N, C-alpha and C positions, 0 to 999 in steps of 0.2 A: 192600257193600264201600265204595262212595262215602260211605255214611252214617257208617261207622266212621272213614274219613279226615276227613270233615267235622267229626266230633266231636273228633278229635285236634287238628285245626287250630284249632278254637274254643277248646279248652282251652289251647293254646299262646298264642293271642292274649290270653286272659284272664290268664295268668301274666305276659306281657310288660307288659300294661296295669297290673297290680298293682305290678310292679317299678318301672315308670316313675313311678307316683304316689308310691310310697314314697321314691324318689330325689328327686323334686321337693320333697316335704315336707322332707326332710333339707337340701336346698339353701336353702330359704326360712329354716329355723331357723338354719342356719349364717350366712346373710347378716344375719339379725336380731341375731345375737351378735357381728357385726362382722367376720366372715371376709371376705377379699377375693374379688371375683368371679372365677370360673374364666375362664381365658383371659388374665388379667393376670399378667405375669411377676413373680415374687417372688424376691429374691436368696436364695441358699442360705445357711443358717447355717453350713454347713461342719461338719466333725467337731470334737468336743470342746465344752466349755462356752463360753458367750459371755463375752467380756471386758467388764467394767464400764468406762464412760467415765471417763477421767481428769478429776478435778475438784480445784481448789485451794481451794474454799470451806471455811470453818471447819467447817461441819457435815460435809462429805465427809471432811476430815482426821480428825475425831473418829470417824466411822463406819468408817474404814479402820484405826484403831488396834486393837491386840489386844483381844479381847472383854472380858477381865477388867478392863481399864483404862477402858473406855468409860463406865461409870457415874460414875467419879470425875472424868473430863474433863467430863461433862455437869453434874456437881455444881458444878464451877468455872465453868460456862457458857462453856467454850471453844468450844462449837458456836454461841454467840451473842455474838460479841465486841463488840457495840455498847456494852454496859455498861463494858467495859474502856476503850474509846475515851473515853467520857464521864467516866470517872475520870481518865484520863491527860491529856486536853487542857488542863484548868486548870493542871496542872503545867508543861506546855510553854509556856503563856502566861507564867507567872511566870519560868521559866528564860530565855525569850526576852527579856523586859523587863529582866532582870538582866545581860544581855550588854553588853559594852563597846560604845560607839558604833562603827558600821562593821563589827561582827563578827557572825558567825553564833552561834546559841546553842551552848552547851557540849555537844558530841556525847556525851561521857562521861556527863554528867548526864542527858541525854535517854534514853540507853540504860538507865541505872541506874533512873530513874523509870519507864520502860516495863516493866522487869522487876518492879519493885515494884507497879505497877498491876495486872499480871496476877495476882500472888500475893495482893494485898490484896482485889482484887475476888473472887477465888476463895474467900478466907477469909470475906469478907462474905456471899457466897451460901451457903456452908456453914452459917454461923451462922443466917442467915435461914431456911434450909430445916429446920434442927434445931428452931428455935422454932415454925415454921409447919407442921410435918409433918401435924398433924391438920386444919388448915384447907386445906392443899394438896389433900388427898384429896377435898374437897368442891367444888373449883373445876375446871372442865373443862380450862382452859389449863394448870393446874399439877399435875393428878393423876398425870402420868407422870414427875414429877421423881424422881430416884433414891431419896431417902429416903422420900417419900410412897408410892412404888410398891413399896417393900420390897427394892430392889436393893442398898441399903447399910444396914447396921444403925447404930444410934445410937453404939455403941461404936466401930465402924470410922470413923464420921464424926468422932468426937473425935480419934482418932489422926491422921486425914487433916488435920483442922484444925490440930493441933499441928505437923505437918510443914510446912504452908503458912506458919504464923506464924513458925516457926523460920527458914525461908528468907527471909521478909520482914525478920526482925530482922537477918539477915546483910547484906541490902541497906542497911538503915537505919544499920548500924554503919560503913558506908563514908562517911558524912557527918560534918560537924563536930558538936561536942558540943551546940551550940545546936539544931541540926536534929534530933539524936537525941532530945533532950528534947521538942521540939515534935512530932515524929512519934509518939512514945510516947503523948503526950497524946490523940491521936486514937482510941486503941484503945477508950476508953469509949464514944465515939460509934458505933464499928463494932459493938460488942456490943449497945448499947441501941436502935439505930435500929429493928430489926425489931419491937420491942415497941410502938412509937409508934402503929401502926395500930389497936391495941386500945384506946387511951386518948384519942386526939385525932383530929380531922378534918384535922390538918396534919402527917401523917407525911412528906409531901414536903419540908417545911421541915427536918425532922430529917435527911432524906437529903441536902439541899443543904448543911447544915453539915458532913456527913461527906464527901461526894463532892468538895467543893471545898477540902478541907484542903491539897491540893497547891498551891493558889494562894499560900498562906503558906510552905509548905515549900520550894518550888522556888526562891524568891528567897533564903531563908536559906541554902540549900545552896550557892548561888553566892557570896553576899555575906557570909555569916557571921552575919547577923541580919536581922530584918524591918524594912523601911521602912514605917511605918504609912500614910504619904501615898500609897503605891502599892499595898501589899499589902491593906489593908483595903477600899478600893473595888473592887479586883480580886476579893477574896473575896465581897464583897456581890453583884457582878455575876454571879458563878458561882452563887450561891444563887438569884438571880432566874431564871437560865437553867434551873436544875434544877426550880424550881417550874413552869416552862413545860412542859418535855418530860416530866416525870414525872406531871403532871396529865393530859396527853394519854395517857400510858401507862396511867394508872389507869382511864381511861374504858373500857378493854377488859374490865375485870373488875367494873364497878360493880354489875351485877345480882347476881352471885354474892356480892360483898362485902356488899351490903345484906342478902341472905338469911342469911349466916352471922355478921353482926354486926361486920364489919371496917369501918374508917373510912378516908376519903381525901378529898383536895381535890376529886376528881371528884364525890363525893357531896355535898360542901359547896357547890360552885359550881353544879352541875346545869346548867340552861340559860343561866346567866350566865357560863359558863366563858370564852367569848371575851372578855368585858369584863375579867375578871380577868387573863387571859393578856396582853391588850394592855397593861394597867397594869404587869405584870411586865416586859414587853418594853421599855417606855419607861424603867423604872427600870434595867434592865440596860444599855441604851445610854447612859443618863446616867452611870452609874458607870464604864463603859468610857471615856467621853469624859474624865471626871475623871482616870482612870488615865493617859490620853494626855497631858493637860496637866501632871500632876505628874512624869511620866517624860520630858518633853521630846520626845514623839513627833512625827512628821512627816507629810507629806501622804499617803503610802501607807497609813498606819495609819487615818487618818480616812476615806479612800476605802473601805477594808475595812469600817469601821463602817457606812458608807452601804449597802454590799452586804448586810451582816448585817441591817440594818433592813428592807431589801426582802425578804430571806429570811424574817424573822419575820412580816412583814405577810402575805406569801403563805401561809405555814404556818398562821397563825391564821385568816385569812379563808376559806381553802378547807377547813378542818378540818370533818369530819363526825363529831361525838362519838358518834353512834349507830351507826357502822360500825367495828367493831374492826379490820378490815383497813386502813382509812384511818388510824386512830389509830396503828397500828404503822408504817405508811409515814411518817407525819409525825414520829413519835418517832425513827426511825432516820435521818431526814434531818438531825438535829441534829449528827451527826458532820461533815457538810459545813459546817455553820455554824461549829462549833468550829475546823475547819481554816482557814476564811476568816479568823477572828480571828488565828490563829497566823501565817498568811501576811502579814497586815497588820503584825503586830508585827515579824516578821523583816525585811520590806522597809522598814518605817519606820525600823528601827534601822540598816540599811545606808545609808539615805538621809541619816542624821545625819552620816556621814563626808563625804559629798558637800557638804552644807551647810557643814561645818566647813572643808573645803578651800577652798571659795569665799570664806568669810569671811576665812580666813587670807590668801588671795591679794589680796583687796580691802584688807586692812589693810596688807600689805606694799607695795602700790602707792601707798597714801596716804602711807606713810612715805617712799618714794622721791621722791614729788612734793614733799613738805615740805622734803626735803633740797635 
């Protein structure tokens, strides 16, 4: 009798031991997978699906759009608005410089050019992706672009491109005749720029000629024509700026570009990149200084140029061309640089009225004394 009970107890202990070991192994596996330790309170998710956090970033806005629209918004790069900023800022510089002394830039023109920048950048990206669809499939960073990934067909891309260019034409037709002709002349650059990386190590120069056309167009839209003494050095400074930021950008893809036969200033400059960028920075600042002299700019403008020079020096000195993530950070920081230039132009223009008023008061006092 005791033997039977002892055997039963032994079997019970064996089952409990086996169960404890199994549960212990499950707990270890759960913790290894990142599960929280038992005994720590975790908030209940509550009934129903979890809500996504509200975000106002460009990427989040695109991701929250209706699914059929998302590939077209990504094709326009609306999820990455830095390119639109870099296209728009030279326009704002020109519009700001064309403002009357003591006045803010023309808000209507700023909004018109902002709309045009979104549309033309979208059209440029569409053209670029149509030309480069076979290359984009071979580059890690670009293989998920809508055309390369097969989300949008070439036929639909053509239709979408036509829609963007039609809307951009509507914006252009709001300007004077001189500016309409000048703006239409840039279309050849928009179409041919994506081909430059196949034939020259200087496609960034072609991009600079294209992206900074607004430095000419903004002034003519306000004044009716271009003033070469202001517009040409402003255009040149923008081209130098583009050579800086787009060379940095190109270093992200230099290995893939070399393998598939595409060219860039990143591959041309290699380890001498910082020297070239420093030269472009000096040329940019020199041209912007000439713009200031020829447009009668004041102290706030030149103070802004000093800040821009420090920004460029830090950007180039700390650049690590072998780290794509650092190249991207330096590239996107150029929006801040462009905004600093714009702030200097606006404040410098407002300062002109203050100087004019002081000169007028001084002149009036001299006249009174002479009487």
